[in-house]
C-alpha positions in Angstrom: -30.9 -69.8 -2.3 -28.4 -67.4 -0.8 -25.7 -69.5 -2.5 -27.3 -69.0 -5.8 -27.6 -65.2 -5.2 -24.0 -65.0 -4.2 -22.8 -66.9 -7.3 -24.9 -64.6 -9.6 -23.2 -61.6 -7.8 -19.7 -62.9 -8.1 -20.3 -63.7 -11.9 -21.6 -60.2 -12.5 -18.5 -58.8 -10.6 -16.1 -61.0 -12.4 -17.7 -60.0 -15.8 -17.6 -56.4 -14.9 -13.9 -56.6 -13.8 -12.9 -58.5 -17.0 -14.5 -56.0 -19.2 -12.9 -53.2 -17.3 -9.4 -54.7 -17.5 -9.8 -55.5 -21.3 -11.0 -52.0 -22.1 -8.0 -50.5 -20.1 -5.7 -53.0 -22.0 -7.0 -51.9 -25.4 -6.5 -48.3 -24.7 -3.1 -48.8 -23.3 -2.3 -50.9 -26.4 -3.3 -47.8 -28.7 -1.4 -45.2 -26.5 2.2 -44.5 -27.7 5.1 -45.8 -25.4 7.0 -42.7 -25.7 5.0 -39.5 -25.8 6.9 -36.3 -26.4 5.1 -32.8 -26.1 7.1 -29.8 -27.1 5.8 -26.4 -25.9 6.8 -23.4 -27.9 5.5 -20.9 -25.5 7.6 -22.2 -22.7 10.5 -23.5 -24.8 10.4 -26.8 -23.0 9.8 -30.6 -23.8 8.1 -33.2 -21.6 8.7 -36.8 -22.1 6.5 -39.7 -20.8 7.3 -43.3 -21.1 4.2 -45.6 -20.7 2.3 -43.0 -19.1 5.1 -42.1 -16.6 7.1 -38.8 -16.3 10.5 -39.3 -17.8 11.8 -35.9 -18.1 11.3 -32.2 -18.8 13.9 -30.3 -20.6 14.5 -26.8 -22.1 14.7 -26.6 -25.9 15.0 -24.1 -28.7 12.6 -23.8 -31.4 12.5 -21.5 -34.5 13.8 -18.0 -34.0 12.1 -15.1 -35.6 12.0 -15.7 -39.4 11.7 -19.2 -39.1 9.1 -21.8 -38.2 8.8 -25.0 -36.1 5.8 -27.1 -37.4 2.9 -27.6 -35.0 0.9 -30.6 -34.8 0.9 -34.3 -33.9 3.7 -36.4 -35.6 5.3 -39.8 -35.8 9.0 -40.5 -36.1 10.0 -40.6 -39.7 13.5 -41.6 -39.3 16.5 -41.4 -36.9 20.2 -40.9 -37.1 22.8 -41.0 -34.3 25.2 -39.0 -36.3 23.9 -36.3 -38.8 25.2 -33.2 -40.2 22.8 -30.5 -41.8 23.1 -30.2 -45.6 21.3 -27.0 -45.6 22.9 -25.0 -42.6 26.6 -25.3 -43.1 27.2 -28.9 -42.1 26.2 -28.1 -38.6 26.1 -31.2 -36.3 22.7 -32.7 -35.2 23.7 -35.5 -32.9 20.9 -38.1 -31.9 18.3 -36.8 -34.6 14.8 -37.7 -34.4 13.1 -36.6 -37.6 9.4 -35.9 -37.4 8.6 -33.9 -40.5 10.8 -33.7 -43.5 13.9 -32.0 -42.5 12.6 -31.1 -39.1 14.2 -33.0 -36.3 14.6 -33.0 -32.5 18.4 -33.2 -31.9 21.2 -32.4 -29.8 22.8 -28.9 -29.9 26.2 -27.7 -28.6 24.6 -24.2 -28.3 23.5 -25.1 -24.8 23.4 -21.2 -23.7 20.6 -21.0 -26.2 18.3 -23.6 -24.7 15.2 -22.0 -23.3 14.6 -19.6 -25.9 13.9 -19.5 -29.8 17.2 -19.8 -31.6 16.8 -22.5 -34.3 16.0 -22.6 -37.9 13.1 -24.6 -37.2 14.3 -27.9 -35.7 13.9 -28.6 -31.9 17.3 -28.4 -30.2 18.1 -30.2 -27.1 21.1 -30.6 -24.7 23.2 -33.3 -26.2 22.7 -35.6 -23.1 18.8 -35.2 -23.4 19.0 -35.8 -27.1 20.8 -39.0 -26.5 18.2 -40.2 -24.0 15.3 -39.3 -26.3 17.1 -41.1 -29.2 17.7 -44.2 -27.0 14.0 -44.3 -25.9 13.0 -44.1 -29.6 15.2 -47.0 -30.5 14.2 -49.0 -27.4 10.3 -48.7 -28.0 10.4 -48.0 -31.7 9.5 -45.2 -34.1 5.9 -46.4 -34.4 5.4 -46.2 -30.7 6.6 -42.7 -30.4 4.2 -39.7 -30.7 5.7 -36.1 -31.0 3.3 -33.2 -30.3 4.2 -29.6 -30.9 2.0 -27.0 -29.4 2.0 -23.2 -28.9 
């Protein structure tokens, strides 16, 4: 009788654990591998990879008279070397485009980082842009989520 009771408890425990692990695996499978959050008010970007903190960096978003789109986006395309067709052929190294012509990219105007200075793109230090670009290449554009908040 005691053995039958212990077996029923261990079966219930095993079933509960199996359900918990499969639910966690499903939610982890739906979560993006690379999660980028750009905070306009603090002019910063935080990056998590598989739920782990990867980095927090200064950015420059749109200066007065221009706009950086807010919302949740997927990567549309990437370009290791790119030059702006709209703004005097300005270099945009390690570009990660997230909405039309808007991209996260490296900028050589590093003194401007931490305050609004762009035409709408999200500017990063060139080394940080390279790190983000490489993460997107490694995990894939479909596994990257970009969120821009006020």
